[in-house]
C-alpha positions as CSV (number, residue, x, y, z in Angstrom):
1,X,11.6,-35.3,-29.1
2,X,11.1,-39.1,-28.7
3,X,11.3,-41.5,-31.6
4,X,9.6,-44.9,-31.3
5,X,11.2,-47.5,-33.5
6,X,11.7,-51.3,-33.7
7,X,14.2,-52.6,-31.2
8,X,17.6,-53.7,-32.7
9,X,20.2,-56.0,-31.3
10,X,22.4,-52.9,-30.5
11,X,19.6,-51.7,-28.2
12,X,19.7,-54.8,-26.0
13,X,22.1,-53.6,-23.3
14,X,20.0,-50.5,-22.6
15,X,16.8,-52.5,-22.8
16,X,18.2,-55.0,-20.3
17,X,18.5,-52.1,-17.8
18,X,14.9,-51.0,-18.4
19,X,13.6,-54.5,-18.0
20,X,15.2,-54.8,-14.6
21,X,12.6,-52.2,-13.4
22,X,10.0,-54.9,-14.0
23,X,11.9,-58.0,-13.0
24,X,15.3,-58.1,-11.3
25,X,16.2,-61.1,-13.5
26,X,15.0,-59.2,-16.7
27,X,18.5,-57.8,-17.3
28,X,20.3,-61.1,-18.2
29,X,21.8,-60.0,-21.5
30,X,22.3,-63.5,-22.9
31,X,18.7,-64.5,-22.1
32,X,17.5,-61.2,-23.6
33,X,19.5,-61.9,-26.8
34,X,18.0,-65.3,-27.2
35,X,14.5,-64.0,-26.6
36,X,15.0,-61.1,-29.1
37,X,16.2,-63.6,-31.7
38,X,13.0,-65.7,-31.1
39,X,10.9,-62.6,-31.3
40,X,12.4,-61.4,-34.6
41,X,11.5,-64.8,-36.0
42,X,7.9,-64.6,-34.8
43,X,5.5,-63.2,-37.3
44,X,3.1,-61.9,-34.6
45,X,5.4,-60.0,-32.3
46,X,7.7,-57.1,-32.3
47,X,9.6,-55.1,-29.7
48,X,10.0,-51.3,-29.8
49,X,12.1,-48.7,-28.1
50,X,11.6,-45.1,-27.3
51,X,14.7,-43.1,-28.0
52,X,15.5,-39.6,-26.9
53,X,18.8,-37.9,-27.8
54,X,20.3,-41.2,-28.8
55,X,19.4,-43.0,-25.5
56,X,16.9,-45.7,-25.1
57,X,14.4,-44.4,-22.5
58,X,11.5,-46.9,-23.0
59,X,10.6,-50.2,-24.4
60,X,7.5,-52.4,-25.0
61,X,6.6,-55.5,-26.9
62,X,3.5,-55.8,-29.0
63,X,1.9,-59.1,-30.1
64,X,-0.9,-59.1,-32.7
65,X,-2.2,-62.6,-32.7
66,X,-4.5,-64.6,-35.0
67,X,-7.9,-65.3,-33.5
68,X,-10.9,-67.4,-34.4
69,X,-13.4,-65.2,-32.6
70,X,-14.5,-61.7,-33.4
71,X,-14.9,-62.4,-37.1
72,X,-11.4,-63.7,-37.3
73,X,-9.9,-60.3,-36.3
74,X,-6.7,-60.6,-34.4
75,X,-6.2,-59.3,-30.9
76,X,-3.2,-57.3,-29.6
77,X,-1.3,-57.7,-26.3
78,X,1.2,-55.1,-25.0
79,X,3.8,-56.6,-22.8
80,X,7.1,-55.7,-21.0
81,X,6.4,-51.9,-20.9
82,X,9.1,-50.0,-19.2
83,X,10.3,-46.4,-19.0
84,X,13.6,-45.3,-17.5
85,X,13.1,-44.0,-14.0
86,X,14.6,-40.6,-14.9
87,X,12.3,-40.3,-17.9
88,X,9.0,-41.2,-16.1
89,X,6.4,-38.5,-16.0
90,X,7.6,-37.0,-19.3
91,X,5.0,-38.5,-21.7
92,X,7.1,-41.3,-23.0
93,X,4.9,-44.0,-21.7
94,X,1.9,-42.2,-23.2
95,X,3.7,-42.1,-26.6
96,X,4.5,-45.8,-26.4
97,X,0.9,-46.7,-25.6
98,X,-0.4,-44.5,-28.4
99,X,2.1,-46.1,-30.7
100,X,0.9,-49.6,-29.7
101,X,-2.7,-48.6,-30.3
102,X,-1.9,-47.3,-33.8
103,X,0.1,-50.5,-34.6
104,X,-2.7,-52.7,-33.3
105,X,-5.3,-50.8,-35.4
106,X,-3.1,-50.8,-38.5
107,X,-2.8,-54.6,-38.2
108,X,-6.6,-55.0,-37.8
109,X,-6.8,-56.0,-34.1
110,X,-10.2,-55.6,-32.5
111,X,-8.6,-54.9,-29.0
112,X,-5.4,-54.1,-27.2
113,X,-5.0,-55.8,-23.9
114,X,-2.3,-55.7,-21.2
115,X,-1.7,-57.0,-17.7
116,X,-0.4,-55.0,-14.8
117,X,0.5,-56.5,-11.4
118,X,-2.0,-55.7,-8.7
119,X,0.5,-53.8,-6.6
120,X,1.3,-51.3,-9.4
121,X,-1.5,-48.8,-8.6
122,X,0.3,-45.9,-10.3
123,X,0.5,-47.9,-13.5
124,X,-3.2,-48.7,-13.3
125,X,-4.1,-45.0,-13.0
126,X,-1.8,-44.3,-15.9
127,X,-3.4,-46.9,-18.2
128,X,-6.9,-45.8,-17.2
129,X,-6.1,-42.2,-18.1
130,X,-5.2,-43.5,-21.6
131,X,-8.6,-45.2,-22.0
132,X,-7.9,-48.7,-20.7
133,X,-10.7,-50.2,-18.6
134,X,-10.8,-53.2,-16.3
135,X,-12.3,-55.9,-18.6
136,X,-12.9,-59.2,-16.9
137,X,-10.4,-60.9,-14.7
138,X,-6.9,-62.0,-15.7
139,X,-5.8,-65.2,-14.1
140,X,-2.4,-66.8,-14.4
141,X,-0.1,-69.5,-13.1
142,X,3.2,-67.9,-12.2
143,X,5.9,-69.1,-12.1
144,X,5.6,-72.2,-14.2
């Protein structure tokens, strides 16, 4: 059984390891602590963890942001989605996405968006199986 709950400061060391799956520099614990403090002060964002048998096996961040369009309804963005390698393929990512969708709906968002690097073809198939569709073109300047 997997529980999805808000990330706490005590979870940060385990989350640091998960985030290294996305970015080798994502595991800097001091930078992660500062980012977590900023996120907890932000009214529009929250990080979550998936916990199984007392161990953090997944994480994601959800932003539900104010919006002028779409009748003033907010939009949601799912970011920094990671599942421990040994836990992949066990439905944890699916549970996290469903959790994010429920939270976004609960908070009145008209859509949930996410970005995935072009080379992550497996992730693209995963998200499409869960109902995500390519919608437009995402452009970015990276790094800044």
